[in-house]
C-alpha positions in Angstrom: 109.3 66.2 42.9 106.2 65.4 44.0 105.9 64.2 47.0 103.3 63.8 50.6 104.0 64.3 54.2 103.5 66.2 56.9 106.0 68.9 57.5 104.8 69.7 61.1 105.4 65.8 61.4 108.6 65.4 59.7 109.8 68.5 62.2 108.5 66.9 65.1 110.1 62.9 64.5 113.5 64.9 63.8 113.4 66.9 66.4 113.0 63.2 69.0 115.7 61.6 66.1 117.9 64.2 67.5 117.4 64.6 70.7 117.9 60.1 71.4 121.3 61.1 68.8 122.6 64.0 71.3 122.0 61.2 74.1 124.3 58.6 72.7 127.5 58.2 74.3 129.2 58.5 71.2 133.4 59.8 70.7 135.1 61.5 67.8 135.2 59.3 65.4 132.6 58.0 62.4 129.5 56.9 63.6 129.3 60.4 65.6 130.9 62.0 62.3 127.3 61.0 60.8 125.1 61.0 63.3 125.9 64.7 63.6 126.3 65.3 59.7 122.2 64.3 59.7 122.2 66.8 63.0 123.6 69.4 60.8 121.1 68.8 57.9 118.6 68.5 60.5 119.7 72.0 62.1 119.4 73.5 58.0 116.2 72.3 57.3 114.6 73.6 60.3 116.6 76.1 61.6 116.4 74.9 65.5 119.3 76.9 67.1 119.2 74.2 70.1 120.5 71.8 67.6 123.7 73.8 67.1 124.4 74.5 70.4 124.0 71.1 71.9 126.5 70.0 69.7 128.7 72.6 70.1 128.5 72.1 73.6 129.9 68.5 72.9 132.7 69.9 70.6 133.9 71.9 73.1 133.5 69.7 76.0 135.4 66.8 73.6 138.5 69.4 72.4 139.0 70.1 76.4 139.7 67.0 77.0 141.2 65.6 74.0 141.0 64.7 70.8 142.3 60.9 69.1 144.5 60.8 66.4 143.6 61.3 63.0 141.7 58.4 60.1 139.6 58.6 57.4 137.1 57.5 59.4 137.4 60.5 62.4 137.4 62.8 59.6 133.8 62.1 59.6 133.6 64.5 62.4 135.3 67.7 60.0 131.7 67.7 58.5 129.9 69.1 62.0 132.9 71.2 62.8 132.0 72.9 59.2 128.9 73.6 60.5 129.9 75.7 63.9 132.3 77.1 62.0 129.4 78.3 59.3 127.2 78.8 62.2 130.4 80.8 65.3 133.1 82.0 62.9 135.3 80.5 65.5 138.6 80.2 64.8 139.6 76.9 66.5 136.4 74.8 64.7 138.4 75.6 61.5 141.8 74.8 62.6 140.9 71.3 62.9 139.1 71.2 60.1 142.5 72.0 58.4 144.5 70.2 60.5 142.0 67.1 59.2 142.5 68.4 55.4 146.5 68.4 55.7 146.6 64.8 57.2 144.0 63.7 54.5 146.9 65.2 52.0 150.1 65.3 53.4 149.8 62.1 56.4 147.2 59.4 54.9 148.1 56.5 53.2 147.5 56.4 50.0 147.8 53.7 46.9 147.9 53.8 43.3 147.1 57.5 41.6 147.0 58.5 44.9 143.8 56.7 46.1 143.0 57.2 49.9 143.5 53.7 51.8 140.5 53.2 54.0 141.8 53.5 57.5 139.7 53.0 61.3 143.6 53.4 63.2 146.8 54.6 63.3 147.3 51.4 61.6 147.8 50.5 58.0 144.5 48.4 59.0 143.5 47.5 55.3 146.2 47.7 52.8 145.5 49.4 49.9 141.7 48.9 49.7 139.4 51.9 48.3 135.7 51.4 50.4 133.1 52.7 49.8 132.8 54.9 53.2 136.1 56.2 52.9 133.3 58.6 50.1 131.5 59.6 52.9 134.2 60.1 55.8 137.0 61.9 54.0 136.6 62.9 50.3 133.0 64.6 50.7 134.1 66.9 53.6 137.2 67.5 51.7 135.3 68.6 49.0 132.9 70.8 51.1 136.1 72.6 52.9 137.2 72.9 49.1 134.2 74.2 48.1 133.4 76.6 51.7 137.9 78.1 51.0 137.6 78.3 47.3 140.2 76.0 46.8 140.6 74.4 43.5 143.4 72.2 45.0 141.1 70.5 47.4 138.3 69.8 44.9 140.3 68.5 42.9 141.7 65.9 45.0 138.2 65.5 46.5 137.4 64.6 42.9 140.2 62.7 42.1 138.8 60.3 45.4 135.2 60.0 43.5 136.9 59.3 40.1 138.9 56.3 40.9 136.2 54.7 43.9 133.6 54.8 41.1 136.1 52.7 39.2 137.3 50.3 41.4 133.7 49.8 43.2 131.2 50.1 40.9 130.2 47.1 38.9 129.3 49.4 34.9 127.0 45.9 34.1 125.0 46.6 36.9 125.4 49.9 38.1 125.6 48.6 41.9 128.4 49.0 43.7 130.9 46.8 45.6 131.5 47.7 49.1 135.5 47.4 48.5 138.2 46.7 46.2 142.0 45.4 47.1 144.3 46.9 44.7 147.4 44.5 45.4 145.1 40.9 44.3 143.4 43.2 41.8 139.5 42.5 43.0 136.6 42.5 45.0 137.1 40.3 47.7 133.6 39.1 48.2 132.5 40.4 46.0 128.9 41.4 47.8 126.5 44.0 46.7 126.4 45.7 49.7 123.8 48.3 50.9 125.0 50.5 53.0 128.1 51.0 50.8 126.0 51.7 47.7 123.7 54.8 50.3 127.4 56.2 51.0 127.9 56.4 47.1 124.9 57.4 45.9 124.5 60.0 48.4 128.3 61.8 48.5 128.3 61.3 44.8 124.3 63.5 44.5 125.4 65.7 47.2 128.7 66.8 45.3 126.5 67.0 42.5 124.5 69.8 44.0 127.1 71.4 45.9 129.7 72.1 44.0 129.4 75.5 42.1 130.2 75.3 38.3 130.7 71.4 38.3 130.3 71.2 34.8 133.5 73.0 34.5 135.2 70.0 36.4 135.6 66.7 33.6 135.4 64.4 36.7 132.1 65.4 37.4 131.0 64.0 34.3 131.9 60.4 35.8 130.3 61.2 38.8 126.9 62.4 37.3 127.1 59.1 35.1 128.0 56.6 38.1 124.9 58.0 39.9 121.8 57.9 37.1 123.3 54.4 36.4 123.3 53.5 40.1 120.2 54.8 41.1 118.7 53.5 37.9 120.1 49.8 39.5 118.9 50.7 42.8 115.0 51.7 42.2 114.4 48.0 41.0 116.1 46.6 44.0 113.3 48.3 46.5 111.4 46.1 48.5 107.6 46.7 49.5 108.6 47.5 52.4 109.9 50.7 51.0 113.5 49.6 52.4 116.6 48.1 51.1 118.3 44.8 51.4 121.4 44.6 53.3 122.5 42.4 50.8 121.0 44.2 47.7 120.9 41.8 45.2 119.8 38.8 47.4 115.9 38.9 48.4 116.6 36.3 51.8 118.8 39.1 53.5 117.3 41.3 56.1 115.7 45.3 54.9 118.4 47.3 56.2 116.9 51.6 57.3 120.6 53.3 57.1 121.1 52.1 53.4 118.0 52.3 52.5 118.4 56.3 54.0 121.0 57.1 52.4 119.2 55.5 49.2 116.0 57.4 49.5 118.4 60.6 50.2 120.4 60.2 47.5 117.3 60.1 44.9 116.0 63.1 47.2 119.3 64.9 46.6 119.8 64.2 42.9 116.2 65.4 42.4 114.2 62.9 39.1 111.0 63.5 39.5 110.2 60.6 38.6 112.2 58.7 40.9 109.1 60.5 43.9 107.3 57.2 43.8 109.8 55.2 45.2 111.0 58.0 47.8 107.6 57.9 48.9 107.6 54.1 49.8 111.0 54.5 51.3 109.9 57.7 53.7 106.7 55.5 54.9 109.4 52.1 55.4 111.9 54.3 57.4 108.9 56.2 59.4 108.2 53.1 60.5 111.1 51.5 61.9 111.9 55.0 64.0 110.9 54.4 67.8 108.6 56.9 69.8 111.7 58.1 71.8 113.7 58.9 68.4 115.8 55.8 68.2 116.2 54.4 64.6 115.6 50.9 64.1 116.9 47.8 62.2 120.1 49.2 61.3 123.2 46.8 60.5 126.2 47.4 63.1 129.7 47.9 61.9 130.7 45.9 58.7 134.1 45.3 57.2 134.2 43.9 54.1 133.2 40.2 54.8 134.8 37.4 53.5 131.0 35.8 51.9 127.5 36.6 52.2 126.7 34.9 55.4 129.2 37.2 57.0 127.2 40.0 56.0 123.9 38.1 56.8 125.2 37.9 60.1 125.9 41.3 61.1 123.3 42.4 64.1 120.9 45.0 64.1 119.6 45.0 67.3 121.3 48.6 68.8 120.9 51.6 67.8 123.7 52.8 66.0 125.2 56.6 64.5 125.2 56.2 61.3 121.8 54.7 61.7 121.0 58.1 63.4 122.4 60.7 60.8 121.4 59.0 57.7 117.7 58.8 58.3 118.2 62.4 59.5 119.6 63.6 56.3 117.0 61.8 54.4 114.1 63.2 56.5 115.8 66.6 56.0 116.4 66.7 52.3 112.3 65.6 52.8 111.5 68.7 54.6 113.5 70.9 52.1 111.9 70.0 49.3 107.9 70.4 50.7 108.8 73.6 52.4 110.4 74.7 48.3 107.4 73.0 47.2 105.0 75.4 49.6 106.4 78.3 48.9 106.6 77.7 45.1 102.6 76.9 45.7 
């Protein structure tokens, strides 16, 4: 990709976003999981050891205080644990990782062809519903663990989740993803093309294709590659003049939403199609325009269930900083830094 940006300035921006994020009162749940995934990616892109040390201090103190029960959403914290384990080789982090894997394999609610039901608590929150969010919180995490341990069982289960979520949630006529699918009623409920759902799908598919060794040997990857190709082809045409994407992608009156935009643009970077460079460049400016001097990522929509109608999505507040906004912005900026530094080395 041909991108123009000052690497030093981007790293300074990353540092501010990391500082703001680490000072948020986040708990062991998906907002923190996405936020600290972003910090982990920031560490990988910058090599800044303090990011790791501060996450480690948070994690160790939380372990002492006591961890919650596992759900699909709390499994998002596994991304941070993978980074800490890679950095420290401390067995306690691997033990927690495998505890989450045991939950996903043996205890998490599933429906149909062993598809993970999206859960946010210990209750049966959304009976037989598939949400795009599950791909980040659980399937991508499971894939990373499978790659780390060279455990084909986990890799195959993770790719199985991608396969079925694509089939349930992606509109093959438009390439865009719906927010959720109800297996009981066999519909997409309100049928909204929600921005952040598309970010969860695009980003995790792009990362899956990038990190899985010999990915071409796994038949579901052909499905993922085609899905991602068609999704990004559609999304690039929905980018707005401000470089962002709407919280409802195909509704021009919806507000521009930064977490979805960061995830979608990051997916473009990770996918690496050089023809997407101009869209990424435009998104970079739009996202930087929404990062305050103190590192707070602005215009991020609050937590969003599968709402009953389009107005429900439009009414979701975007006043406050959110862990997922911080984390997806960091994942995007980290991917840009990596591209720029590869180019600098090549030159």
